[in-house]
DRENDO-1510 file (C-alpha; in Angstrom, 1 decimal, always signed):
<recs>
REC; n; res; u; v; w
REC; 1; MET; +51.9; -37.0; +43.2 .
REC; 2; ASP; +55.8; -36.4; +43.2 .
REC; 3; LEU; +56.0; -36.5; +39.6 .
REC; 4; SER; +59.1; -35.4; +37.5 .
REC; 5; THR; +59.8; -32.3; +35.1 .
REC; 6; LYS; +59.3; -35.5; +31.7 .
REC; 7; GLU; +56.1; -37.2; +33.4 .
REC; 8; LEU; +54.1; -33.4; +34.3 .
REC; 9; MET; +54.5; -32.5; +30.6 .
REC; 10; HIS; +52.0; -35.3; +30.4 .
REC; 11; TYR; +49.4; -34.3; +32.6 .
REC; 12; CYS; +46.6; -31.5; +32.6 .
REC; 13; LYS; +43.8; -29.8; +35.0 .
REC; 14; THR; +40.6; -28.4; +33.6 .
REC; 15; GLN; +37.8; -27.0; +36.3 .
REC; 16; ILE; +34.4; -27.8; +34.8 .
REC; 17; ALA; +31.3; -27.6; +37.0 .
REC; 18; GLY; +33.4; -25.9; +39.8 .
REC; 19; LYS; +35.6; -29.2; +39.9 .
REC; 20; ASP; +39.0; -29.8; +38.8 .
REC; 21; ILE; +39.4; -33.1; +37.4 .
REC; 22; SER; +43.0; -34.5; +36.0 .
REC; 23; PHE; +44.1; -36.4; +32.8 .
REC; 24; TYR; +47.0; -38.2; +31.5 .
REC; 25; VAL; +48.1; -36.9; +27.8 .
REC; 26; PRO; +50.8; -38.9; +26.5 .
REC; 27; ASN; +49.8; -37.6; +22.7 .
REC; 28; GLY; +47.9; -35.6; +20.9 .
REC; 29; PRO; +44.3; -37.0; +20.7 .
REC; 30; CYS; +44.3; -37.6; +24.3 .
REC; 31; LEU; +44.7; -33.6; +24.8 .
REC; 32; TRP; +42.2; -32.9; +21.8 .
REC; 33; ARG; +39.7; -35.0; +24.0 .
REC; 34; VAL; +40.8; -33.1; +27.3 .
REC; 35; ASN; +40.3; -29.9; +25.4 .
REC; 36; THR; +36.8; -30.0; +23.2 .
REC; 37; LEU; +35.4; -32.0; +26.7 .
REC; 38; ARG; +32.6; -29.5; +27.4 .
REC; 39; THR; +31.7; -28.9; +23.7 .
REC; 40; LYS; +32.0; -32.3; +21.9 .
REC; 41; GLU; +28.7; -33.7; +23.6 .
REC; 42; PRO; +27.8; -30.6; +25.3 .
REC; 43; TRP; +23.9; -32.8; +25.7 .
REC; 44; THR; +26.0; -35.8; +27.0 .
REC; 45; LEU; +26.9; -33.5; +29.7 .
REC; 46; GLU; +23.7; -32.2; +30.3 .
REC; 47; TRP; +22.0; -35.6; +30.7 .
REC; 48; ILE; +24.9; -36.6; +33.1 .
REC; 49; ASP; +23.9; -33.1; +35.0 .
REC; 50; THR; +21.0; -34.9; +35.6 .
REC; 51; PHE; +22.1; -37.9; +37.5 .
REC; 52; GLN; +21.6; -38.3; +41.4 .
REC; 53; PRO; +24.7; -38.8; +43.2 .
REC; 54; SER; +23.0; -42.9; +44.4 .
REC; 55; ASP; +22.9; -44.0; +40.8 .
REC; 56; VAL; +25.0; -46.6; +38.7 .
REC; 57; LEU; +26.3; -45.0; +35.6 .
REC; 58; TRP; +27.8; -48.3; +33.1 .
REC; 59; ASP; +30.0; -46.1; +30.6 .
REC; 60; ILE; +30.5; -48.9; +27.5 .
REC; 61; GLY; +33.0; -47.6; +25.4 .
REC; 62; ALA; +33.8; -45.3; +28.0 .
REC; 63; ASN; +37.5; -44.5; +25.8 .
REC; 64; ILE; +40.1; -42.7; +28.4 .
REC; 65; GLY; +37.4; -42.1; +30.2 .
REC; 66; LEU; +36.0; -38.0; +30.3 .
REC; 67; TYR; +32.0; -39.0; +31.3 .
REC; 68; SER; +32.8; -41.4; +33.6 .
REC; 69; LEU; +35.1; -39.0; +35.4 .
REC; 70; TYR; +32.9; -36.3; +34.7 .
REC; 71; ALA; +30.1; -38.2; +36.1 .
REC; 72; ALA; +32.0; -39.7; +39.9 .
REC; 73; VAL; +33.3; -36.3; +39.9 .
REC; 74; VAL; +30.9; -33.5; +39.4 .
REC; 75; LYS; +28.0; -36.1; +40.1 .
REC; 76; GLY; +29.7; -38.2; +42.2 .
REC; 77; VAL; +28.1; -41.5; +40.8 .
REC; 78; ARG; +29.1; -45.1; +41.3 .
REC; 79; VAL; +30.8; -45.8; +37.5 .
REC; 80; PHE; +31.5; -49.0; +35.5 .
REC; 81; ALA; +33.6; -48.2; +32.9 .
REC; 82; PHE; +33.9; -51.0; +30.1 .
REC; 83; GLU; +36.8; -50.3; +27.1 .
REC; 84; PRO; +38.6; -53.1; +25.8 .
REC; 85; GLU; +41.4; -51.4; +23.9 .
REC; 86; ALA; +45.0; -51.8; +25.2 .
REC; 87; ALA; +46.1; -48.1; +25.4 .
REC; 88; ASN; +42.8; -46.6; +25.9 .
REC; 89; TYR; +42.6; -48.8; +29.2 .
REC; 90; ARG; +45.8; -47.4; +30.5 .
REC; 91; VAL; +44.9; -44.6; +30.1 .
REC; 92; LEU; +42.2; -44.8; +31.4 .
REC; 93; ASN; +42.8; -46.3; +34.6 .
REC; 94; GLU; +45.4; -43.8; +35.1 .
REC; 95; ASN; +42.9; -41.5; +35.0 .
REC; 96; ILE; +41.2; -42.7; +37.5 .
REC; 97; ARG; +44.5; -42.7; +39.8 .
REC; 98; ILE; +45.6; -39.3; +39.7 .
REC; 99; ASN; +42.1; -38.4; +40.5 .
REC; 100; ASN; +42.0; -40.9; +43.7 .
REC; 101; MET; +38.5; -42.6; +42.1 .
REC; 102; GLN; +38.9; -46.2; +42.3 .
REC; 103; ASP; +36.0; -46.6; +44.9 .
REC; 104; ASN; +34.0; -44.5; +43.0 .
REC; 105; ILE; +35.3; -45.9; +39.0 .
REC; 106; ASN; +35.3; -49.4; +38.3 .
REC; 107; ALA; +37.7; -49.9; +35.1 .
REC; 108; PHE; +36.6; -53.7; +32.8 .
REC; 109; SER; +39.0; -54.1; +29.9 .
REC; 110; ILE; +36.5; -55.9; +28.0 .
REC; 111; ALA; +33.8; -55.7; +25.1 .
REC; 112; VAL; +29.9; -56.2; +25.7 .
REC; 113; SER; +28.6; -57.9; +23.0 .
REC; 114; ASP; +25.2; -59.7; +22.5 .
REC; 115; LYS; +27.1; -63.3; +23.4 .
REC; 116; HIS; +29.8; -64.1; +25.9 .
REC; 117; THR; +32.8; -65.1; +23.7 .
REC; 118; PHE; +36.7; -64.6; +23.2 .
REC; 119; GLY; +37.6; -62.5; +19.8 .
REC; 120; GLN; +39.1; -59.9; +18.5 .
REC; 121; LEU; +38.7; -56.2; +18.9 .
REC; 122; LYS; +39.7; -54.3; +15.1 .
REC; 123; LEU; +41.4; -51.1; +15.6 .
REC; 124; SER; +41.0; -49.2; +13.7 .
REC; 125; LYS; +44.4; -47.3; +13.9 .
REC; 126; ILE; +47.6; -47.7; +16.4 .
REC; 127; GLU; +46.7; -44.3; +18.7 .
REC; 128; THR; +45.2; -43.6; +22.1 .
REC; 129; ALA; +42.4; -42.4; +22.4 .
REC; 130; ALA; +41.5; -43.3; +19.2 .
REC; 131; SER; +38.1; -44.5; +18.1 .
REC; 132; GLY; +36.8; -46.8; +15.4 .
REC; 133; HIS; +37.9; -49.8; +17.0 .
REC; 134; GLN; +35.2; -52.8; +16.7 .
REC; 135; PHE; +34.9; -56.9; +18.5 .
REC; 136; ASN; +34.7; -59.2; +16.1 .
REC; 137; GLY; +33.3; -56.1; +13.7 .
REC; 138; ASN; +33.7; -56.3; +9.8 .
REC; 139; ASN; +36.0; -52.9; +9.2 .
REC; 140; ARG; +39.7; -53.4; +7.7 .
REC; 141; PRO; +42.1; -53.3; +11.3 .
REC; 142; ALA; +45.4; -51.3; +11.9 .
REC; 143; PHE; +46.4; -54.4; +14.4 .
REC; 144; LYS; +44.0; -57.2; +15.5 .
REC; 145; GLN; +43.9; -57.2; +19.5 .
REC; 146; GLY; +42.5; -60.6; +21.2 .
REC; 147; CYS; +40.1; -59.9; +23.6 .
REC; 148; ILE; +36.8; -61.1; +25.8 .
REC; 149; SER; +33.0; -60.2; +25.2 .
REC; 150; TYR; +30.5; -60.5; +28.1 .
REC; 151; THR; +26.7; -59.5; +27.7 .
REC; 152; MET; +25.4; -56.8; +29.8 .
REC; 153; ASP; +22.9; -59.1; +31.3 .
REC; 154; MET; +25.9; -61.1; +32.5 .
REC; 155; LEU; +27.2; -57.8; +33.8 .
REC; 156; TYR; +23.8; -57.3; +35.1 .
REC; 157; GLY; +24.3; -60.7; +37.2 .
REC; 158; ALA; +27.8; -59.5; +38.4 .
REC; 159; LEU; +27.7; -55.7; +39.3 .
REC; 160; GLY; +24.0; -54.9; +40.1 .
REC; 161; GLN; +21.2; -53.0; +38.4 .
REC; 162; PRO; +22.3; -49.8; +36.3 .
REC; 163; ASP; +20.3; -46.7; +36.5 .
REC; 164; HIS; +22.5; -45.1; +33.7 .
REC; 165; ILE; +24.0; -46.5; +30.7 .
REC; 166; LYS; +26.0; -44.9; +27.8 .
REC; 167; ILE; +26.7; -47.0; +25.1 .
REC; 168; ASP; +29.5; -45.5; +21.7 .
REC; 169; VAL; +31.0; -48.7; +20.5 .
REC; 170; ASP; +31.3; -47.7; +16.9 .
REC; 171; GLY; +28.3; -49.3; +15.0 .
REC; 172; LEU; +28.0; -52.0; +17.3 .
REC; 173; GLU; +25.4; -50.9; +19.2 .
REC; 174; PRO; +22.7; -53.1; +18.7 .
REC; 175; LEU; +24.4; -56.1; +19.9 .
REC; 176; VAL; +25.0; -54.3; +23.1 .
REC; 177; ILE; +21.4; -53.7; +23.7 .
REC; 178; ALA; +20.7; -57.1; +22.6 .
REC; 179; GLY; +22.0; -58.5; +25.1 .
REC; 180; GLY; +20.1; -56.8; +28.0 .
REC; 181; LEU; +16.5; -57.7; +26.6 .
REC; 182; ASP; +16.5; -60.2; +29.3 .
REC; 183; LYS; +17.4; -58.6; +32.1 .
REC; 184; VAL; +19.2; -55.2; +32.7 .
REC; 185; LEU; +17.1; -52.6; +30.6 .
REC; 186; ALA; +14.1; -53.6; +32.8 .
REC; 187; GLY; +15.4; -51.4; +35.5 .
REC; 188; VAL; +17.6; -48.7; +33.3 .
REC; 189; LYS; +16.0; -45.3; +33.7 .
REC; 190; SER; +18.1; -43.5; +30.9 .
REC; 191; ILE; +20.3; -44.8; +28.1 .
REC; 192; MET; +22.4; -42.4; +25.7 .
REC; 193; VAL; +23.3; -44.2; +22.3 .
REC; 194; GLU; +24.9; -43.1; +19.5 .
REC; 195; ILE; +23.3; -44.8; +16.3 .
REC; 196; ASP; +24.4; -43.9; +12.8 .
REC; 197; GLU; +21.0; -43.0; +11.3 .
REC; 198; GLN; +22.9; -44.5; +7.7 .
REC; 199; ASP; +23.2; -48.0; +9.4 .
REC; 200; GLN; +19.5; -50.2; +8.6 .
REC; 201; SER; +19.9; -51.8; +12.2 .
REC; 202; ARG; +19.3; -48.1; +13.9 .
REC; 203; THR; +15.4; -48.9; +13.3 .
REC; 204; PHE; +16.4; -52.2; +16.2 .
REC; 205; VAL; +17.5; -49.6; +18.7 .
REC; 206; LYS; +14.8; -47.4; +18.7 .
REC; 207; ASP; +12.4; -50.3; +18.0 .
REC; 208; VAL; +13.4; -52.2; +20.9 .
REC; 209; LEU; +14.1; -49.4; +23.5 .
REC; 210; ILE; +10.7; -47.5; +22.8 .
REC; 211; LYS; +9.1; -51.2; +23.6 .
REC; 212; HIS; +11.1; -51.8; +26.6 .
REC; 213; GLY; +9.0; -48.1; +27.9 .
REC; 214; PHE; +12.2; -45.6; +27.2 .
REC; 215; LYS; +10.8; -42.8; +25.5 .
REC; 216; TRP; +12.8; -41.1; +22.8 .
REC; 217; ASN; +13.8; -37.4; +22.7 .
REC; 218; PRO; +14.4; -35.9; +19.5 .
REC; 219; ASP; +16.0; -32.6; +20.2 .
REC; 220; VAL; +19.0; -34.6; +21.2 .
REC; 221; ALA; +19.8; -36.6; +18.4 .
REC; 222; LEU; +18.6; -33.5; +16.4 .
REC; 223; ARG; +21.9; -31.6; +18.0 .
REC; 224; SER; +23.7; -34.0; +18.3 .
REC; 225; THR; +23.9; -35.8; +14.5 .
REC; 226; HIS; +26.2; -34.8; +12.1 .
REC; 227; GLN; +25.0; -33.4; +8.6 .
REC; 228; THR; +28.5; -33.6; +7.0 .
REC; 229; GLY; +31.8; -35.1; +6.8 .
REC; 230; ASP; +32.6; -38.8; +7.8 .
REC; 231; PHE; +30.0; -39.2; +10.7 .
REC; 232; LYS; +27.4; -37.7; +8.5 .
REC; 233; GLY; +24.3; -38.8; +9.3 .
REC; 234; VAL; +25.7; -40.4; +13.7 .
REC; 235; GLY; +24.4; -38.8; +16.5 .
REC; 236; GLU; +23.6; -39.6; +20.0 .
REC; 237; HIS; +20.1; -40.8; +20.9 .
REC; 238; LEU; +18.7; -40.6; +24.2 .
REC; 239; PHE; +15.8; -43.0; +26.4 .
REC; 240; THR; +14.7; -42.4; +29.4 .
REC; 241; ARG; +11.1; -43.0; +31.7 .
</recs>
């Protein structure tokens, strides 16, 4: 890859689990995400470490693709990454390109929800690598981006059965789960989903997944759930078969 000096300032490389992963870092938030890859969600990396090379991961709410890249580069799994926000999607694809992972990771700029519809992605802020965006949500947006959504069951028809699903869509996780009840959930081995314990919809996610044969892992929830601050009560919950 032939890069100018100016371009080189926007790229970095990190080694994790014995593998080199390169990242495009056009701003501070992107660099922060790269620098905290090992420490922000170690339980997520531990979960991915259990995957087999033949497995397929759906990364719903992929942002700039840190966990998609970890799964593909370190574990050799096939990844379908879904990130509707335009700036994040651009960086996600650049990260795929510079790691030569286009045969391992396919990225789609769509939202995943409980229905197939046109709508608006309401951005929490205008900043690459930002989070807090919601498709047709109730948040007060800094900008509204046109967007289209699909359900997991629709994606199942086009992409086949995933073995693992990571869902992090800033409060709309119940809608994603609701869109996969008929087909996709039946064949999934594990699901990592962000849950806000202060949100009444949390019980829907747990009840539905347990009803579909998953077991909830309390250790991951205990380790990951924030006890203070803006994200108090929010954490990753692991469901496995």
